[in-house]
Each structure stands twice: as C-alpha cells, then as structure tokens.
C-alpha positions in Angstrom: -41.5 -34.7 -55.2 -42.5 -31.3 -56.6 -41.2 -29.6 -53.6 -37.7 -31.3 -53.9 -37.8 -30.1 -57.6 -38.8 -26.6 -57.0 -35.7 -26.7 -54.4 -33.3 -28.2 -56.6 -34.4 -25.7 -59.4 -33.8 -23.0 -57.2 -30.5 -24.1 -56.5 -29.5 -24.5 -59.9 -30.5 -21.1 -60.8 -28.5 -19.8 -58.1 -25.6 -22.0 -59.3 -25.8 -20.9 -62.7 -26.0 -17.4 -61.6 -22.9 -17.8 -59.4 -20.9 -18.9 -62.8 -22.4 -16.3 -65.2 -22.4 -13.0 -63.3 -19.1 -11.7 -62.7 -17.7 -10.7 -59.2 -17.1 -7.4 -59.4 -14.5 -5.5 -57.1 -15.4 -4.7 -53.4 -17.7 -1.8 -53.0 -17.7 0.9 -50.5 -20.7 2.4 -49.2 -20.7 5.5 -46.8 -23.5 6.0 -44.3 -24.5 9.5 -42.7 -27.0 10.0 -40.2 -30.6 11.1 -41.5 -30.7 14.3 -39.4 -34.6 15.4 -39.5 -35.9 17.8 -37.1 -38.6 16.8 -34.6 -39.0 20.2 -33.6 -39.6 20.9 -29.7 -39.5 17.2 -29.0 -36.6 17.0 -26.9 -35.4 20.5 -26.5 -36.2 24.2 -26.8 -36.0 26.3 -29.7 -32.2 27.6 -28.4 -31.1 24.1 -28.2 -32.1 23.3 -31.5 -30.8 26.4 -33.2 -27.3 25.8 -31.6 -27.4 21.9 -32.8 -28.1 22.9 -36.4 -25.5 25.5 -36.5 -22.7 23.0 -34.6 -23.6 20.4 -37.3 -23.8 22.5 -40.1 -20.4 24.1 -39.2 -18.8 20.4 -38.5 -19.9 19.2 -42.0 -18.7 22.3 -43.7 -15.3 22.0 -42.0 -15.0 18.4 -43.0 -15.7 19.4 -46.5 -13.0 21.9 -46.4 -10.4 19.1 -44.4 -11.0 16.7 -47.4 -11.4 18.9 -50.6 -8.0 18.3 -51.6 -8.4 14.3 -51.3 -9.1 12.1 -54.4 -12.8 12.4 -55.1 -14.0 9.1 -53.5 -12.2 10.1 -50.2 -13.8 13.7 -50.0 -16.7 14.5 -47.5 -20.1 15.1 -49.0 -23.0 16.2 -47.2 -26.8 17.4 -48.0 -28.3 19.8 -45.6 -31.8 18.7 -46.1 -33.7 21.0 -43.6 -35.1 24.3 -44.8 -35.3 25.6 -41.2 -31.7 24.4 -40.4 -30.7 26.6 -43.6 -32.9 29.6 -42.2 -31.2 29.7 -38.9 -27.6 29.2 -40.5 -28.7 32.5 -42.7 -29.4 34.3 -39.7 -26.7 33.3 -37.4 -23.7 33.1 -39.3 -21.6 35.6 -41.1 -21.6 36.1 -45.1 -18.4 34.3 -45.3 -19.8 31.1 -43.6 -23.0 31.3 -46.0 -20.9 31.4 -49.3 -18.9 28.4 -47.8 -22.2 26.7 -47.6 -23.4 27.6 -50.8 -20.4 26.5 -52.7 -20.4 23.1 -50.7 
C-alpha cells in the first residue's frame, strides 16, 4: 500500500506541475563539436597544423557570412585551443589575425 501511495503522490506532483508551470515557446539548441587536441594521436605535426588552420578559417568565414543575419541566426564559435591560435598567428596574414581578434 505504501508503494502505491508513493507512486500516486509522484503522479499527483507531476500533474500539478503540468498545470502550474507554463509551457514556454520552443527553444533552439545549437550543438557544435568539441575540438580538442590529442596531439600526435592520429597524425603528424604538419597534418595537425593544417587541420587547425582549415577549421579556424572555416568558422571565421561562417561568422562573416552570417554577420548580417539576425543575432539568433549568426554563426558563433569559440577557439578553445591555445596551440591552435599559436599556429594561426604564425601561419596566417595580419589581416586574418585581425579577423580572428574581432570575432
């Protein structure tokens, strides 16, 4: 009987919450890859360097292409690897670095 009452109480709480808590508008959740560096795990230094540069360029270009869109439709990205930024600084033009710093 006690187990039945516990389940009944739980169901009652859920039913009350459904009645009391307002249903909000649909939310959008954007997921992006977590690109961390497992250096030398699957490639050599040159391959990793090129991968870093290519990915940073891709995301910077996406941000430029969507800059005129409404805020909720603009590309956002966080370069979370200091090695990536170090390679970018040494292998890209000053203009590219300015693009990265304003993003």
